[in-house]
N, C-alpha and C positions, 0 to 999 in steps of 0.2 A: 390626265396624265396619257401618254401616247399611247397609241396601242402597238403591239409587237405585230412583225410581219405574218407570224399565225398567232391568229386568236385561239384560246380555249375553246368557246362555244361560239358559234354563229345562230344568230336567231333570224328567221327566215317567214316574214310578215306576207302573206297573199292579200292584196289590197284591192276592196271594188266597192264603190260607193258608198263608204264607212267616215264618212264628213265628220261627222257625230263622237265618232268612237274614239278616232287615230291618234289623235292628239298622247289622249290618257291613255293609250295601249303604249306608246312610244315612251311615254313617260315614266310608265311602269317598268320598263326594263334601263334607261338613264338611271333611275333612283336605284336600281340593284347595289346591294352590297358588295358583291362582286365587277370588278372595271376589264376583268380582260375577255372580252365582247367586241363581237361587232354585230353589224342591227342592219341586214337586207330588208329594201321593202319594194317590191315590185306592184305597182300598180296594172290592174286585168283590164283598161281601157274604162275606169270612172266617169262617168258623164256628171259628178257632181265636185265637188271642191278637195275631194281626195289627196288626189295629186299634189295642190299645192299647199295643203295642209303640210304633208308628211316633207315638203322640198324645205320646209321653212327650218325642220331639225338637221339639213346638210351639215355632216361633218366626217374627221377622218374616221371616224368608228361608225356612222350613221351613211350608207347609201341608199338611193332610189334609185329604180328604174321604171321606165314604163315599156309595154307590150299591147299587144293587140289584141284585145278581149278574146281570151282561150279557155278560161275558166281557172280555177283555184288551183288544182293538180298541175296544170301546167305554168301556171305561176310562181310555185314551191318548186317544180324541178329547176325552171330558169333560175330560179334565188340558190339553189343547191350550187348550179353548175357557177355559181360566181362566189361562192362563199370558201374560206379558208380554214372555216373550225375542225379542231379533232372531234369538236362533239355536236352534233347540232341539235336545235329545236326550233321545230315549226310552231308559230304560234297567230294565234285568228285576229284579226283589228280591230276587234267588238269587245276583247279580253283583255285580262289583269293580271301580273302575278306578285305574288308577296315579294317585301323588297330581299331577302334572302335564300329567294327560291334558286338563283344561279350557283350561289356559292354553295348552300346543301346540297344538291343534285350535282357539281361536281365534284365535290370529297367524298362520292360514292363511287360516282364514274373513274375515281384515278385510282381505285381502289379495285373495282370491277369493271375491269377496261371490255370486256367482250359482254357486259350486260347493259338491259335496258334498265336506266334509270326513271320510275311512278313518283310521283306527287300524290298527295291529297289534293281535292277539288270540292267546290260546294257554287252553289247558285246563288247571284244577286237579283233583282226586278225592278223593274222598270227606273233602271243608270243609277238606283238608290245604293250604294254599297251598305249602307246601314242593315239592308233585308237579309246579307250573306249568310247565309247554313251549311256547314259542312255535309257531306253526301257521304254518309259512310258506305264502303262495298267490302265486300268479303276478299277480294283482291288485294288489299289494303296492307300488306306482309310480303318479304322476299319468298319468291315462289320461281318452282322453273316453268319452262316458257310452256310447256302445254298444259299445266296446271293452269299456269295463270289465265289462259286463254278460255280450259274449263270452266273455270270459274265467273271468268266475265262473262260467258253464252249461256248458263245454266237455264239463267230466267229470260235469255233472251233481250236482256237488257245492257247490253254490252256499250263499254262508254271509254271510246278512244279517241277521245277529243285532244287535238294535238299539240296545244301547250302543254298535256300532263308532262310528256315524256322529253327525256333525253336521252340522245342517241348517239351512239359513237359512229363517225362518219365510215368507218370498215366495212361496220354493217348495212348501211346502205349501198355503198358499194358492191357488197356481195351479195345483197338480195334485190337490189334494184329499186328504183323512184318512184315517184305516185302513177298510176294508172290513166292517163290522161281519156281513155274510154269512158269512165268513169263521172257520172254528176253528182250523185247519190251516193254516200256512205259510201263514200272513197277511202273515208281515212278509216275504214275497219278492215279493208281490204289491203293498205298500205302498212296498218300493224299486226294484220295479225303474221303477213309474210317478215317484217321486221322482228317481232316477237319471237317468233318461232326460230328465224336467225338467229338469233342472240345465246347465249348460255345461260342467261335466265333472267328474271325480273326484281331490282332490287327498289325497296320504298325508301322513300324518304320522306319521313313524317313532318318534317319541319317547313320541307316546299309545300306552297299552298295555290292552288288555281283559282282564278275567282272568275267563273263562267256566266256573260251574260244571259239574261233570259229575260221572257216576258216581252219580246219585241213583235209579236204578231205569231202566226201559226207557227211552233214549233216542231208541231208533232210531221213524225213522215209522211200520214197520210195528209197532211197538207201539201206535201208536195207529189201531187195524184196527177202528172203527167204520164204519157205512155211515157215517154225516153226516161222518166226519172224512174219508175217501176220497172222496169227494162234493166236499168242501173245498177238498183238495189239488187235486183234477180243475179244480175253478172257479180256483183261483189259478193252476193252469197255462195255463187257457184264457188268462184275461188278462193275463198277465205276456207271455207270447209272442205274444199281438196286439197289446200295447202297444210291443214289439219291434218286429215285424214291419210295424207301421203306420208308424213312423220310417222304418227301413232296411230293405230286404230284398232281399238278395244273397245269394250262393251261402254266404257264411260264417255269416250271421244264420240261414238257415234249417236249417242244419247243427244250429247250439247250440239252435234252438229242438226240431228234433227229437229231439236226444240227450237234452233234459230231457225232453219225450215217454217217451223208452224206459227214462232213467230212475223215471219211474212206473211201468211197466212190467213193470220186475223188481222194485220195492217191492210191488207188489201182485197180482203176476201169485198167481190162484188164489183171491182174496179177493171181485173186483169184475169178473166176465168178461164184464159189457157194456161196462164204462169202459176193461178192457185194452184190447178191440177199438176203441172210441173209439179211441183212445191209437193204437195202431196203424197206424188210417188218418188218422189227424194226423202220422204220420210217413211214411206214403208220400207224401201231399199236398206234404208240404214236400222230399221227394225222397231218403228216407233218411237212417237214424243211423249213426254210426261208432263209435258207444259199446258198448264192449265191457262182458261181464258181471261184475261186481267181485267177485274170488273170493281166495283165497289161504288158502294150507293144504290143510286136508280139502277144506273146498268147491270149491279146486282142480283137486282129485284128480277130485271127483264131479263136476265141470261136463264134467272131457274125457272119462270114460267114459260119461256119462248125458245133458249138453247143459244149458242154464240152466233150462230149464222143470222136469227132474224134481228138478234138483241144489234149486230155489227149494222146491217141495212138499216135498221129504224135509227141508229147513233149518226150516220152517214147523210141521210134524209134530213135527219134534225139542225145537223151542222150547216146544211145549205139555204136553211130561211132564216 
């Protein structure tokens, strides 16, 4: 089927050294029940065979571009500027989508053109789709934009994996593209402003994202360079600012404070100055009610020694 001049959906994949996964990701788009899409792949200076694999799929509906290594955010922005779709889905090169994901989300998007369309998601491990399990979240329902953010932030475990969402193009035009200054949790900053710029979030229960996990250190503390920590800090500054500028009350302040507390728990002992500033932000917001996340041995250590010593012991053990 020939693609129309203006496809309903543009799927944008930033590609960097994903030769083991990119063919699967592309095929999960090709196999969609909906045919009214275009796929734009931007190779971000890969040094493996990612680009040549992607180019094997080149067609009227699939376009591949290559840019100098500039980071995922820059690649996504480049792809957006090449896209034509009325709705946009940013998608990672190592993830998969169920066969009716685009059709299910587009059906809702056409009914609610000023809303973000979310989806179910779950993890699969070690490249084995048989290990897939849904990861139920409180925000898996229709919500106002502020309520969705608060629900997602309450336990400082926000999940804004790009492939979950279908975004009306005009919302991106209104609030802006990806922040290319960010190297870590750039998705949180982007989707916070996108969701808050929408009329609400509509949940598509039939749309499912398969999130590939278990390919190394996934924890944020696994990205503990100073640059990465500063990126996370800046993303939090911007994201909490977006929320509180739109609505500041007891609930939004607690949710923002909990996100800052999550930062403190994650990076205690690694960036003292930023941890101190984060604690000051928590105090300005009226305090946090987020407990230290722990279980098993960590829970015992926390009860005996407190969370600060527990974090330091855990970080030491992770290094040996």
